[in-house]
mmCIF file of the C-alpha atoms, coordinates in Angstrom:
data_MODEL
# 
_entry.id   MODEL 
# 
loop_
_atom_site.group_PDB 
_atom_site.id 
_atom_site.type_symbol 
_atom_site.label_atom_id 
_atom_site.label_alt_id 
_atom_site.label_comp_id 
_atom_site.label_asym_id 
_atom_site.label_entity_id 
_atom_site.label_seq_id 
_atom_site.pdbx_PDB_ins_code 
_atom_site.Cartn_x 
_atom_site.Cartn_y 
_atom_site.Cartn_z 
_atom_site.occupancy 
_atom_site.B_iso_or_equiv 
_atom_site.pdbx_formal_charge 
_atom_site.auth_seq_id 
_atom_site.auth_comp_id 
_atom_site.auth_asym_id 
_atom_site.auth_atom_id 
_atom_site.pdbx_PDB_model_num 
ATOM 1   C CA . MET A 1 1   ? 12.465  -22.039 0.000   1.00 0.00 ? 1   MET A CA 1 
ATOM 2   C CA . ARG A 1 2   ? 15.690  -22.626 -1.930  1.00 0.00 ? 2   ARG A CA 1 
ATOM 3   C CA . CYS A 1 3   ? 16.485  -21.242 -5.388  1.00 0.00 ? 3   CYS A CA 1 
ATOM 4   C CA . ALA A 1 4   ? 16.135  -24.681 -7.008  1.00 0.00 ? 4   ALA A CA 1 
ATOM 5   C CA . GLU A 1 5   ? 12.634  -25.130 -5.575  1.00 0.00 ? 5   GLU A CA 1 
ATOM 6   C CA . VAL A 1 6   ? 11.538  -21.646 -6.597  1.00 0.00 ? 6   VAL A CA 1 
ATOM 7   C CA . ARG A 1 7   ? 12.872  -21.943 -10.142 1.00 0.00 ? 7   ARG A CA 1 
ATOM 8   C CA . GLN A 1 8   ? 11.269  -25.340 -10.595 1.00 0.00 ? 8   GLN A CA 1 
ATOM 9   C CA . GLY A 1 9   ? 7.839   -23.858 -9.898  1.00 0.00 ? 9   GLY A CA 1 
ATOM 10  C CA . ILE A 1 10  ? 8.335   -20.355 -11.253 1.00 0.00 ? 10  ILE A CA 1 
ATOM 11  C CA . GLY A 1 11  ? 6.345   -21.089 -14.404 1.00 0.00 ? 11  GLY A CA 1 
ATOM 12  C CA . ALA A 1 12  ? 3.366   -22.204 -12.340 1.00 0.00 ? 12  ALA A CA 1 
ATOM 13  C CA . PHE A 1 13  ? 3.825   -19.111 -10.167 1.00 0.00 ? 13  PHE A CA 1 
ATOM 14  C CA . VAL A 1 14  ? 3.532   -16.812 -13.214 1.00 0.00 ? 14  VAL A CA 1 
ATOM 15  C CA . LEU A 1 15  ? 0.398   -18.667 -14.357 1.00 0.00 ? 15  LEU A CA 1 
ATOM 16  C CA . GLY A 1 16  ? -1.161  -18.624 -10.880 1.00 0.00 ? 16  GLY A CA 1 
ATOM 17  C CA . GLY A 1 17  ? -1.001  -22.389 -10.522 1.00 0.00 ? 17  GLY A CA 1 
ATOM 18  C CA . LEU A 1 18  ? 0.701   -22.748 -7.143  1.00 0.00 ? 18  LEU A CA 1 
ATOM 19  C CA . GLU A 1 19  ? -1.011  -23.628 -3.904  1.00 0.00 ? 19  GLU A CA 1 
ATOM 20  C CA . PRO A 1 20  ? -1.394  -20.663 -1.489  1.00 0.00 ? 20  PRO A CA 1 
ATOM 21  C CA . GLU A 1 21  ? 1.426   -21.827 0.794   1.00 0.00 ? 21  GLU A CA 1 
ATOM 22  C CA . GLU A 1 22  ? 3.781   -22.411 -2.153  1.00 0.00 ? 22  GLU A CA 1 
ATOM 23  C CA . GLU A 1 23  ? 2.898   -19.037 -3.643  1.00 0.00 ? 23  GLU A CA 1 
ATOM 24  C CA . ALA A 1 24  ? 3.559   -17.255 -0.348  1.00 0.00 ? 24  ALA A CA 1 
ATOM 25  C CA . GLY A 1 25  ? 6.902   -19.039 0.014   1.00 0.00 ? 25  GLY A CA 1 
ATOM 26  C CA . THR A 1 26  ? 7.856   -18.125 -3.541  1.00 0.00 ? 26  THR A CA 1 
ATOM 27  C CA . ARG A 1 27  ? 6.995   -14.464 -2.990  1.00 0.00 ? 27  ARG A CA 1 
ATOM 28  C CA . HIS A 1 28  ? 9.033   -14.441 0.212   1.00 0.00 ? 28  HIS A CA 1 
ATOM 29  C CA . HIS A 1 29  ? 12.051  -15.919 -1.590  1.00 0.00 ? 29  HIS A CA 1 
ATOM 30  C CA . LEU A 1 30  ? 11.732  -13.562 -4.588  1.00 0.00 ? 30  LEU A CA 1 
ATOM 31  C CA . ALA A 1 31  ? 11.735  -10.544 -2.300  1.00 0.00 ? 31  ALA A CA 1 
ATOM 32  C CA . SER A 1 32  ? 15.306  -11.322 -1.218  1.00 0.00 ? 32  SER A CA 1 
ATOM 33  C CA . CYS A 1 33  ? 16.818  -13.141 -4.249  1.00 0.00 ? 33  CYS A CA 1 
ATOM 34  C CA . PRO A 1 34  ? 17.899  -11.012 -7.257  1.00 0.00 ? 34  PRO A CA 1 
ATOM 35  C CA . GLY A 1 35  ? 18.809  -14.094 -9.295  1.00 0.00 ? 35  GLY A CA 1 
ATOM 36  C CA . CYS A 1 36  ? 15.365  -15.639 -9.038  1.00 0.00 ? 36  CYS A CA 1 
ATOM 37  C CA . ARG A 1 37  ? 13.740  -12.250 -9.691  1.00 0.00 ? 37  ARG A CA 1 
ATOM 38  C CA . ALA A 1 38  ? 15.734  -12.004 -12.924 1.00 0.00 ? 38  ALA A CA 1 
ATOM 39  C CA . GLU A 1 39  ? 14.499  -15.440 -13.991 1.00 0.00 ? 39  GLU A CA 1 
ATOM 40  C CA . LEU A 1 40  ? 10.954  -14.444 -13.040 1.00 0.00 ? 40  LEU A CA 1 
ATOM 41  C CA . ARG A 1 41  ? 11.188  -11.428 -15.354 1.00 0.00 ? 41  ARG A CA 1 
ATOM 42  C CA . GLU A 1 42  ? 12.314  -13.649 -18.238 1.00 0.00 ? 42  GLU A CA 1 
ATOM 43  C CA . ILE A 1 43  ? 9.414   -16.067 -17.693 1.00 0.00 ? 43  ILE A CA 1 
ATOM 44  C CA . GLU A 1 44  ? 6.924   -13.192 -17.444 1.00 0.00 ? 44  GLU A CA 1 
ATOM 45  C CA . GLU A 1 45  ? 8.205   -11.668 -20.702 1.00 0.00 ? 45  GLU A CA 1 
ATOM 46  C CA . ALA A 1 46  ? 7.921   -15.026 -22.474 1.00 0.00 ? 46  ALA A CA 1 
ATOM 47  C CA . ASN A 1 47  ? 4.413   -15.483 -21.082 1.00 0.00 ? 47  ASN A CA 1 
ATOM 48  C CA . LEU A 1 48  ? 3.396   -12.024 -22.318 1.00 0.00 ? 48  LEU A CA 1 
ATOM 49  C CA . ALA A 1 49  ? 4.775   -12.803 -25.762 1.00 0.00 ? 49  ALA A CA 1 
ATOM 50  C CA . LEU A 1 50  ? 2.793   -16.040 -25.954 1.00 0.00 ? 50  LEU A CA 1 
ATOM 51  C CA . GLN A 1 51  ? -0.377  -14.292 -24.804 1.00 0.00 ? 51  GLN A CA 1 
ATOM 52  C CA . ALA A 1 52  ? 0.077   -11.685 -27.517 1.00 0.00 ? 52  ALA A CA 1 
ATOM 53  C CA . ALA A 1 53  ? 0.547   -14.347 -30.216 1.00 0.00 ? 53  ALA A CA 1 
ATOM 54  C CA . PRO A 1 54  ? -2.338  -15.055 -32.607 1.00 0.00 ? 54  PRO A CA 1 
ATOM 55  C CA . PRO A 1 55  ? -4.234  -18.320 -32.110 1.00 0.00 ? 55  PRO A CA 1 
ATOM 56  C CA . LEU A 1 56  ? -2.811  -21.337 -33.944 1.00 0.00 ? 56  LEU A CA 1 
ATOM 57  C CA . ALA A 1 57  ? -4.530  -22.073 -37.229 1.00 0.00 ? 57  ALA A CA 1 
ATOM 58  C CA . THR A 1 58  ? -5.992  -25.514 -37.828 1.00 0.00 ? 58  THR A CA 1 
ATOM 59  C CA . PRO A 1 59  ? -4.676  -27.014 -41.101 1.00 0.00 ? 59  PRO A CA 1 
ATOM 60  C CA . PRO A 1 60  ? -7.230  -28.153 -43.686 1.00 0.00 ? 60  PRO A CA 1 
ATOM 61  C CA . ASP A 1 61  ? -8.283  -31.782 -43.353 1.00 0.00 ? 61  ASP A CA 1 
ATOM 62  C CA . HIS A 1 62  ? -7.031  -32.681 -46.829 1.00 0.00 ? 62  HIS A CA 1 
ATOM 63  C CA . LEU A 1 63  ? -3.536  -31.353 -46.037 1.00 0.00 ? 63  LEU A CA 1 
ATOM 64  C CA . ARG A 1 64  ? -3.377  -33.209 -42.730 1.00 0.00 ? 64  ARG A CA 1 
ATOM 65  C CA . GLU A 1 65  ? -4.469  -36.466 -44.335 1.00 0.00 ? 65  GLU A CA 1 
ATOM 66  C CA . GLU A 1 66  ? -2.006  -36.070 -47.209 1.00 0.00 ? 66  GLU A CA 1 
ATOM 67  C CA . ILE A 1 67  ? 0.923   -35.630 -44.826 1.00 0.00 ? 67  ILE A CA 1 
ATOM 68  C CA . LEU A 1 68  ? -0.148  -38.557 -42.651 1.00 0.00 ? 68  LEU A CA 1 
ATOM 69  C CA . SER A 1 69  ? -0.656  -40.826 -45.648 1.00 0.00 ? 69  SER A CA 1 
ATOM 70  C CA . ARG A 1 70  ? 2.845   -40.105 -46.896 1.00 0.00 ? 70  ARG A CA 1 
ATOM 71  C CA . VAL A 1 71  ? 4.282   -40.913 -43.488 1.00 0.00 ? 71  VAL A CA 1 
ATOM 72  C CA . ARG A 1 72  ? 2.302   -44.176 -43.296 1.00 0.00 ? 72  ARG A CA 1 
ATOM 73  C CA . VAL A 1 73  ? 3.394   -45.486 -46.708 1.00 0.00 ? 73  VAL A CA 1 
ATOM 74  C CA . GLY A 1 74  ? 7.007   -44.399 -46.446 1.00 0.00 ? 74  GLY A CA 1 
ATOM 75  C CA . GLU A 1 75  ? 9.193   -47.523 -46.873 1.00 0.00 ? 75  GLU A CA 1 
ATOM 76  C CA . PRO A 1 76  ? 12.984  -47.871 -47.038 1.00 0.00 ? 76  PRO A CA 1 
ATOM 77  C CA . SER A 1 77  ? 14.129  -47.099 -50.558 1.00 0.00 ? 77  SER A CA 1 
ATOM 78  C CA . THR A 1 78  ? 15.959  -49.817 -52.506 1.00 0.00 ? 78  THR A CA 1 
ATOM 79  C CA . THR A 1 79  ? 17.743  -47.279 -54.655 1.00 0.00 ? 79  THR A CA 1 
ATOM 80  C CA . LYS A 1 80  ? 21.437  -47.314 -53.939 1.00 0.00 ? 80  LYS A CA 1 
ATOM 81  C CA . GLY A 1 81  ? 22.780  -44.226 -52.239 1.00 0.00 ? 81  GLY A CA 1 
ATOM 82  C CA . ARG A 1 82  ? 19.431  -42.975 -50.975 1.00 0.00 ? 82  ARG A CA 1 
ATOM 83  C CA . THR A 1 83  ? 18.511  -42.743 -47.324 1.00 0.00 ? 83  THR A CA 1 
ATOM 84  C CA . PRO A 1 84  ? 15.222  -44.469 -46.397 1.00 0.00 ? 84  PRO A CA 1 
ATOM 85  C CA . LEU A 1 85  ? 12.274  -42.122 -46.102 1.00 0.00 ? 85  LEU A CA 1 
ATOM 86  C CA . ARG A 1 86  ? 11.606  -42.973 -42.469 1.00 0.00 ? 86  ARG A CA 1 
ATOM 87  C CA . LYS A 1 87  ? 15.204  -42.305 -41.577 1.00 0.00 ? 87  LYS A CA 1 
ATOM 88  C CA . ASN A 1 88  ? 14.912  -38.948 -43.352 1.00 0.00 ? 88  ASN A CA 1 
ATOM 89  C CA . LEU A 1 89  ? 11.832  -38.186 -41.339 1.00 0.00 ? 89  LEU A CA 1 
ATOM 90  C CA . ARG A 1 90  ? 13.623  -39.003 -38.114 1.00 0.00 ? 90  ARG A CA 1 
ATOM 91  C CA . LEU A 1 91  ? 16.301  -36.502 -39.083 1.00 0.00 ? 91  LEU A CA 1 
ATOM 92  C CA . VAL A 1 92  ? 14.146  -33.787 -40.613 1.00 0.00 ? 92  VAL A CA 1 
ATOM 93  C CA . LEU A 1 93  ? 11.068  -33.671 -38.403 1.00 0.00 ? 93  LEU A CA 1 
ATOM 94  C CA . PRO A 1 94  ? 12.841  -32.629 -35.168 1.00 0.00 ? 94  PRO A CA 1 
ATOM 95  C CA . ALA A 1 95  ? 14.646  -29.838 -37.014 1.00 0.00 ? 95  ALA A CA 1 
ATOM 96  C CA . ALA A 1 96  ? 11.426  -28.743 -38.708 1.00 0.00 ? 96  ALA A CA 1 
ATOM 97  C CA . ALA A 1 97  ? 9.614   -28.753 -35.382 1.00 0.00 ? 97  ALA A CA 1 
ATOM 98  C CA . ALA A 1 98  ? 12.357  -26.659 -33.790 1.00 0.00 ? 98  ALA A CA 1 
ATOM 99  C CA . ALA A 1 99  ? 12.237  -24.215 -36.686 1.00 0.00 ? 99  ALA A CA 1 
ATOM 100 C CA . ALA A 1 100 ? 8.468   -23.945 -36.423 1.00 0.00 ? 100 ALA A CA 1 
ATOM 101 C CA . VAL A 1 101 ? 8.667   -23.267 -32.683 1.00 0.00 ? 101 VAL A CA 1 
ATOM 102 C CA . ALA A 1 102 ? 11.324  -20.633 -33.297 1.00 0.00 ? 102 ALA A CA 1 
ATOM 103 C CA . LEU A 1 103 ? 9.214   -18.906 -35.959 1.00 0.00 ? 103 LEU A CA 1 
ATOM 104 C CA . VAL A 1 104 ? 6.168   -18.858 -33.693 1.00 0.00 ? 104 VAL A CA 1 
ATOM 105 C CA . ALA A 1 105 ? 8.245   -17.470 -30.827 1.00 0.00 ? 105 ALA A CA 1 
ATOM 106 C CA . ILE A 1 106 ? 9.730   -14.759 -33.054 1.00 0.00 ? 106 ILE A CA 1 
ATOM 107 C CA . ALA A 1 107 ? 6.312   -13.803 -34.380 1.00 0.00 ? 107 ALA A CA 1 
ATOM 108 C CA . ALA A 1 108 ? 4.874   -13.753 -30.869 1.00 0.00 ? 108 ALA A CA 1 
ATOM 109 C CA . LEU A 1 109 ? 7.742   -11.643 -29.597 1.00 0.00 ? 109 LEU A CA 1 
ATOM 110 C CA . GLY A 1 110 ? 7.269   -9.247  -32.501 1.00 0.00 ? 110 GLY A CA 1 
ATOM 111 C CA . LEU A 1 111 ? 3.612   -8.853  -31.623 1.00 0.00 ? 111 LEU A CA 1 
ATOM 112 C CA . PHE A 1 112 ? 4.538   -8.341  -28.001 1.00 0.00 ? 112 PHE A CA 1 
ATOM 113 C CA . LEU A 1 113 ? 7.071   -5.649  -28.826 1.00 0.00 ? 113 LEU A CA 1 
ATOM 114 C CA . ARG A 1 114 ? 4.527   -3.999  -31.110 1.00 0.00 ? 114 ARG A CA 1 
ATOM 115 C CA . ALA A 1 115 ? 1.857   -4.029  -28.415 1.00 0.00 ? 115 ALA A CA 1 
ATOM 116 C CA . GLY A 1 116 ? 0.226   -1.029  -30.027 1.00 0.00 ? 116 GLY A CA 1 
ATOM 117 C CA . THR A 1 117 ? -0.554  2.489   -28.988 1.00 0.00 ? 117 THR A CA 1 
ATOM 118 C CA . PRO A 1 118 ? -1.814  2.583   -25.394 1.00 0.00 ? 118 PRO A CA 1 
ATOM 119 C CA . VAL A 1 119 ? -5.521  3.337   -25.027 1.00 0.00 ? 119 VAL A CA 1 
ATOM 120 C CA . ALA A 1 120 ? -4.682  5.371   -21.933 1.00 0.00 ? 120 ALA A CA 1 
ATOM 121 C CA . SER A 1 121 ? -1.723  6.694   -19.990 1.00 0.00 ? 121 SER A CA 1 
ATOM 122 C CA . VAL A 1 122 ? -2.457  7.123   -16.294 1.00 0.00 ? 122 VAL A CA 1 
ATOM 123 C CA . GLN A 1 123 ? -0.299  9.364   -14.123 1.00 0.00 ? 123 GLN A CA 1 
ATOM 124 C CA . LEU A 1 124 ? 0.680   7.655   -10.869 1.00 0.00 ? 124 LEU A CA 1 
ATOM 125 C CA . ASP A 1 125 ? 1.371   9.982   -7.945  1.00 0.00 ? 125 ASP A CA 1 
ATOM 126 C CA . PRO A 1 126 ? 2.652   9.163   -4.445  1.00 0.00 ? 126 PRO A CA 1 
ATOM 127 C CA . VAL A 1 127 ? 0.016   8.635   -1.788  1.00 0.00 ? 127 VAL A CA 1 
ATOM 128 C CA . ASP A 1 128 ? 2.313   10.478  0.623   1.00 0.00 ? 128 ASP A CA 1 
ATOM 129 C CA . ALA A 1 129 ? 2.783   13.923  -0.923  1.00 0.00 ? 129 ALA A CA 1 
ATOM 130 C CA . ARG A 1 130 ? 6.212   14.179  0.719   1.00 0.00 ? 130 ARG A CA 1 
ATOM 131 C CA . GLU A 1 131 ? 7.632   11.382  -1.411  1.00 0.00 ? 131 GLU A CA 1 
ATOM 132 C CA . GLU A 1 132 ? 9.362   12.144  -4.711  1.00 0.00 ? 132 GLU A CA 1 
ATOM 133 C CA . TYR A 1 133 ? 8.652   8.963   -6.681  1.00 0.00 ? 133 TYR A CA 1 
ATOM 134 C CA . TRP A 1 134 ? 6.085   8.937   -9.490  1.00 0.00 ? 134 TRP A CA 1 
ATOM 135 C CA . GLY A 1 135 ? 5.177   6.924   -12.552 1.00 0.00 ? 135 GLY A CA 1 
ATOM 136 C CA . VAL A 1 136 ? 2.968   6.275   -15.561 1.00 0.00 ? 136 VAL A CA 1 
ATOM 137 C CA . ALA A 1 137 ? 0.831   3.235   -16.375 1.00 0.00 ? 137 ALA A CA 1 
ATOM 138 C CA . GLU A 1 138 ? 0.186   2.636   -20.081 1.00 0.00 ? 138 GLU A CA 1 
ATOM 139 C CA . LEU A 1 139 ? -2.784  0.418   -20.957 1.00 0.00 ? 139 LEU A CA 1 
ATOM 140 C CA . HIS A 1 140 ? -2.159  -1.548  -24.157 1.00 0.00 ? 140 HIS A CA 1 
ATOM 141 C CA . PRO A 1 141 ? -5.201  -3.279  -25.695 1.00 0.00 ? 141 PRO A CA 1 
ATOM 142 C CA . GLN A 1 142 ? -4.929  -6.851  -26.956 1.00 0.00 ? 142 GLN A CA 1 
ATOM 143 C CA . PRO A 1 143 ? -7.374  -8.618  -29.291 1.00 0.00 ? 143 PRO A CA 1 
ATOM 144 C CA . LEU A 1 144 ? -7.662  -11.701 -27.063 1.00 0.00 ? 144 LEU A CA 1 
ATOM 145 C CA . GLY A 1 145 ? -7.071  -12.771 -23.483 1.00 0.00 ? 145 GLY A CA 1 
ATOM 146 C CA . ASN A 1 146 ? -5.297  -10.710 -20.872 1.00 0.00 ? 146 ASN A CA 1 
ATOM 147 C CA . GLN A 1 147 ? -4.496  -7.083  -21.517 1.00 0.00 ? 147 GLN A CA 1 
ATOM 148 C CA . LEU A 1 148 ? -1.036  -5.513  -21.187 1.00 0.00 ? 148 LEU A CA 1 
ATOM 149 C CA . VAL A 1 149 ? 0.029   -2.818  -18.754 1.00 0.00 ? 149 VAL A CA 1 
ATOM 150 C CA . LYS A 1 150 ? 3.388   -1.107  -19.052 1.00 0.00 ? 150 LYS A CA 1 
ATOM 151 C CA . LEU A 1 151 ? 4.663   0.542   -15.872 1.00 0.00 ? 151 LEU A CA 1 
ATOM 152 C CA . LYS A 1 152 ? 7.289   3.271   -15.965 1.00 0.00 ? 152 LYS A CA 1 
ATOM 153 C CA . LEU A 1 153 ? 8.353   4.273   -12.453 1.00 0.00 ? 153 LEU A CA 1 
ATOM 154 C CA . ASN A 1 154 ? 10.883  6.828   -11.298 1.00 0.00 ? 154 ASN A CA 1 
ATOM 155 C CA . ASN A 1 155 ? 12.713  7.115   -7.969  1.00 0.00 ? 155 ASN A CA 1 
ATOM 156 C CA . LEU A 1 156 ? 10.795  4.195   -6.448  1.00 0.00 ? 156 LEU A CA 1 
ATOM 157 C CA . GLU A 1 157 ? 13.241  2.296   -4.279  1.00 0.00 ? 157 GLU A CA 1 
ATOM 158 C CA . GLU A 1 158 ? 13.481  -1.466  -3.911  1.00 0.00 ? 158 GLU A CA 1 
ATOM 159 C CA . PRO A 1 159 ? 10.838  -2.919  -1.584  1.00 0.00 ? 159 PRO A CA 1 
ATOM 160 C CA . ALA A 1 160 ? 11.799  -3.687  1.981   1.00 0.00 ? 160 ALA A CA 1 
ATOM 161 C CA . PRO A 1 161 ? 13.299  -7.148  2.654   1.00 0.00 ? 161 PRO A CA 1 
ATOM 162 C CA . GLY A 1 162 ? 10.573  -9.777  2.557   1.00 0.00 ? 162 GLY A CA 1 
ATOM 163 C CA . SER A 1 163 ? 8.233   -7.465  0.604   1.00 0.00 ? 163 SER A CA 1 
ATOM 164 C CA . PHE A 1 164 ? 7.220   -6.804  -2.998  1.00 0.00 ? 164 PHE A CA 1 
ATOM 165 C CA . TYR A 1 165 ? 5.220   -4.302  -5.020  1.00 0.00 ? 165 TYR A CA 1 
ATOM 166 C CA . GLN A 1 166 ? 1.837   -5.191  -6.486  1.00 0.00 ? 166 GLN A CA 1 
ATOM 167 C CA . MET A 1 167 ? -0.414  -3.357  -8.940  1.00 0.00 ? 167 MET A CA 1 
ATOM 168 C CA . TRP A 1 168 ? -4.205  -3.279  -8.584  1.00 0.00 ? 168 TRP A CA 1 
ATOM 169 C CA . PHE A 1 169 ? -7.228  -2.057  -10.513 1.00 0.00 ? 169 PHE A CA 1 
ATOM 170 C CA . VAL A 1 170 ? -9.818  -0.972  -7.946  1.00 0.00 ? 170 VAL A CA 1 
ATOM 171 C CA . SER A 1 171 ? -13.509 -0.042  -8.158  1.00 0.00 ? 171 SER A CA 1 
ATOM 172 C CA . GLU A 1 172 ? -16.035 0.307   -5.327  1.00 0.00 ? 172 GLU A CA 1 
ATOM 173 C CA . GLY A 1 173 ? -14.261 -2.106  -3.028  1.00 0.00 ? 173 GLY A CA 1 
ATOM 174 C CA . GLN A 1 174 ? -13.582 -4.655  -5.765  1.00 0.00 ? 174 GLN A CA 1 
ATOM 175 C CA . ARG A 1 175 ? -10.018 -5.255  -6.937  1.00 0.00 ? 175 ARG A CA 1 
ATOM 176 C CA . ILE A 1 176 ? -8.147  -7.087  -9.687  1.00 0.00 ? 176 ILE A CA 1 
ATOM 177 C CA . SER A 1 177 ? -4.427  -7.752  -9.460  1.00 0.00 ? 177 SER A CA 1 
ATOM 178 C CA . ALA A 1 178 ? -2.114  -7.001  -12.376 1.00 0.00 ? 178 ALA A CA 1 
ATOM 179 C CA . GLY A 1 179 ? 0.775   -8.885  -10.768 1.00 0.00 ? 179 GLY A CA 1 
ATOM 180 C CA . THR A 1 180 ? 3.825   -8.231  -8.643  1.00 0.00 ? 180 THR A CA 1 
ATOM 181 C CA . PHE A 1 181 ? 7.187   -6.670  -9.396  1.00 0.00 ? 181 PHE A CA 1 
ATOM 182 C CA . THR A 1 182 ? 10.302  -5.182  -7.861  1.00 0.00 ? 182 THR A CA 1 
ATOM 183 C CA . ALA A 1 183 ? 11.858  -1.780  -8.476  1.00 0.00 ? 183 ALA A CA 1 
ATOM 184 C CA . GLU A 1 184 ? 15.209  -0.152  -9.096  1.00 0.00 ? 184 GLU A CA 1 
ATOM 185 C CA . PRO A 1 185 ? 15.952  3.332   -7.712  1.00 0.00 ? 185 PRO A CA 1 
ATOM 186 C CA . GLU A 1 186 ? 17.351  4.557   -11.030 1.00 0.00 ? 186 GLU A CA 1 
ATOM 187 C CA . GLY A 1 187 ? 14.115  3.721   -12.826 1.00 0.00 ? 187 GLY A CA 1 
ATOM 188 C CA . THR A 1 188 ? 11.831  0.751   -13.371 1.00 0.00 ? 188 THR A CA 1 
ATOM 189 C CA . GLU A 1 189 ? 10.066  -0.394  -16.532 1.00 0.00 ? 189 GLU A CA 1 
ATOM 190 C CA . VAL A 1 190 ? 7.971   -3.550  -16.377 1.00 0.00 ? 190 VAL A CA 1 
ATOM 191 C CA . TRP A 1 191 ? 5.153   -5.233  -18.319 1.00 0.00 ? 191 TRP A CA 1 
ATOM 192 C CA . LEU A 1 192 ? 2.228   -6.765  -16.438 1.00 0.00 ? 192 LEU A CA 1 
ATOM 193 C CA . THR A 1 193 ? -0.950  -8.535  -17.505 1.00 0.00 ? 193 THR A CA 1 
ATOM 194 C CA . VAL A 1 194 ? -4.494  -8.064  -16.268 1.00 0.00 ? 194 VAL A CA 1 
ATOM 195 C CA . PRO A 1 195 ? -7.878  -9.589  -17.222 1.00 0.00 ? 195 PRO A CA 1 
ATOM 196 C CA . SER A 1 196 ? -9.798  -7.504  -19.772 1.00 0.00 ? 196 SER A CA 1 
ATOM 197 C CA . GLU A 1 197 ? -12.573 -6.696  -17.297 1.00 0.00 ? 197 GLU A CA 1 
ATOM 198 C CA . ALA A 1 198 ? -10.101 -4.605  -15.287 1.00 0.00 ? 198 ALA A CA 1 
ATOM 199 C CA . TRP A 1 199 ? -10.388 -1.911  -17.959 1.00 0.00 ? 199 TRP A CA 1 
ATOM 200 C CA . GLY A 1 200 ? -13.664 -0.926  -16.280 1.00 0.00 ? 200 GLY A CA 1 
ATOM 201 C CA . TYR A 1 201 ? -11.951 -0.314  -12.926 1.00 0.00 ? 201 TYR A CA 1 
ATOM 202 C CA . ARG A 1 202 ? -10.989 3.352   -12.864 1.00 0.00 ? 202 ARG A CA 1 
ATOM 203 C CA . THR A 1 203 ? -8.567  3.510   -9.907  1.00 0.00 ? 203 THR A CA 1 
ATOM 204 C CA . LEU A 1 204 ? -5.010  2.217   -10.207 1.00 0.00 ? 204 LEU A CA 1 
ATOM 205 C CA . LEU A 1 205 ? -3.100  1.385   -7.054  1.00 0.00 ? 205 LEU A CA 1 
ATOM 206 C CA . ILE A 1 206 ? 0.416   0.181   -6.324  1.00 0.00 ? 206 ILE A CA 1 
ATOM 207 C CA . THR A 1 207 ? 1.082   -1.269  -2.897  1.00 0.00 ? 207 THR A CA 1 
ATOM 208 C CA . GLU A 1 208 ? 4.101   -2.552  -1.034  1.00 0.00 ? 208 GLU A CA 1 
ATOM 209 C CA . GLN A 1 209 ? 3.205   -5.790  0.713   1.00 0.00 ? 209 GLN A CA 1 
ATOM 210 C CA . SER A 1 210 ? 4.882   -8.379  2.858   1.00 0.00 ? 210 SER A CA 1 
ATOM 211 C CA . ALA A 1 211 ? 5.076   -11.880 1.424   1.00 0.00 ? 211 ALA A CA 1 
ATOM 212 C CA . SER A 1 212 ? 3.755   -13.228 4.716   1.00 0.00 ? 212 SER A CA 1 
ATOM 213 C CA . VAL A 1 213 ? 0.590   -11.081 4.736   1.00 0.00 ? 213 VAL A CA 1 
ATOM 214 C CA . GLY A 1 214 ? -2.689  -11.598 2.863   1.00 0.00 ? 214 GLY A CA 1 
ATOM 215 C CA . ASP A 1 215 ? -3.197  -10.961 -0.835  1.00 0.00 ? 215 ASP A CA 1 
ATOM 216 C CA . GLY A 1 216 ? -5.324  -7.803  -0.664  1.00 0.00 ? 216 GLY A CA 1 
ATOM 217 C CA . PRO A 1 217 ? -4.268  -4.154  -0.768  1.00 0.00 ? 217 PRO A CA 1 
ATOM 218 C CA . ARG A 1 218 ? -4.503  -2.150  2.445   1.00 0.00 ? 218 ARG A CA 1 
ATOM 219 C CA . GLY A 1 219 ? -4.618  1.624   2.669   1.00 0.00 ? 219 GLY A CA 1 
ATOM 220 C CA . GLU A 1 220 ? -1.443  1.867   4.693   1.00 0.00 ? 220 GLU A CA 1 
ATOM 221 C CA . ASP A 1 221 ? 0.421   -0.212  2.090   1.00 0.00 ? 221 ASP A CA 1 
ATOM 222 C CA . ALA A 1 222 ? -0.366  2.076   -0.871  1.00 0.00 ? 222 ALA A CA 1 
ATOM 223 C CA . VAL A 1 223 ? 2.551   3.960   -2.373  1.00 0.00 ? 223 VAL A CA 1 
ATOM 224 C CA . LEU A 1 224 ? 1.221   5.155   -5.753  1.00 0.00 ? 224 LEU A CA 1 
ATOM 225 C CA . THR A 1 225 ? -2.244  5.835   -7.089  1.00 0.00 ? 225 THR A CA 1 
ATOM 226 C CA . GLY A 1 226 ? -3.899  7.234   -10.217 1.00 0.00 ? 226 GLY A CA 1 
ATOM 227 C CA . GLU A 1 227 ? -7.289  7.653   -11.850 1.00 0.00 ? 227 GLU A CA 1 
ATOM 228 C CA . MET A 1 228 ? -8.261  6.796   -15.407 1.00 0.00 ? 228 MET A CA 1 
ATOM 229 C CA . ALA A 1 229 ? -9.945  9.594   -17.318 1.00 0.00 ? 229 ALA A CA 1 
ATOM 230 C CA . PRO A 1 230 ? -13.710 9.134   -17.717 1.00 0.00 ? 230 PRO A CA 1 
# 
């Protein structure tokens, strides 16, 4: 896949809305394209911020009707020097909408950055005791929807060409993915999301997988593992 194709569908990729073949092609491209990986990180951060935002409040019926009634009856003013109400609305409403979107985004980002004290910090150790990389997974509770996981990894090198890292919550053969990421040798810090039910899965696993292979973790692919405290 080309960069233009990947970036066009990267939002759907983050939300899990691509077909299996498209998703596999996107993963394969991301494994070898730093530019698209950077854009992926931006989309993932925006998605996390929106997930952390409070639900939109529904305005009271009387307020909604009052606003609509004023819009309906607004007629061009005959007073000299005044701009017709509808023309004002055409000028003001887009700006007001943009301001409202900006305020929501800022509030959501603030909530995201203040994700709260982690309920648990899980030490991640290399599966191969000879390796020197290690990390910590912080579990940050959220009032609604997906939960947040912050990964802090040290000395973990970039995945092999055509591969990526993936985090899993595992319990008795069942697994839940917390998403994919890449790594930097000098240190990696990344936010991931996972369904709330994953909090009951006590084993954390990070694997290195090829984009052309299936979507499940295999023992030989594991690079880091950790156990949540009882």
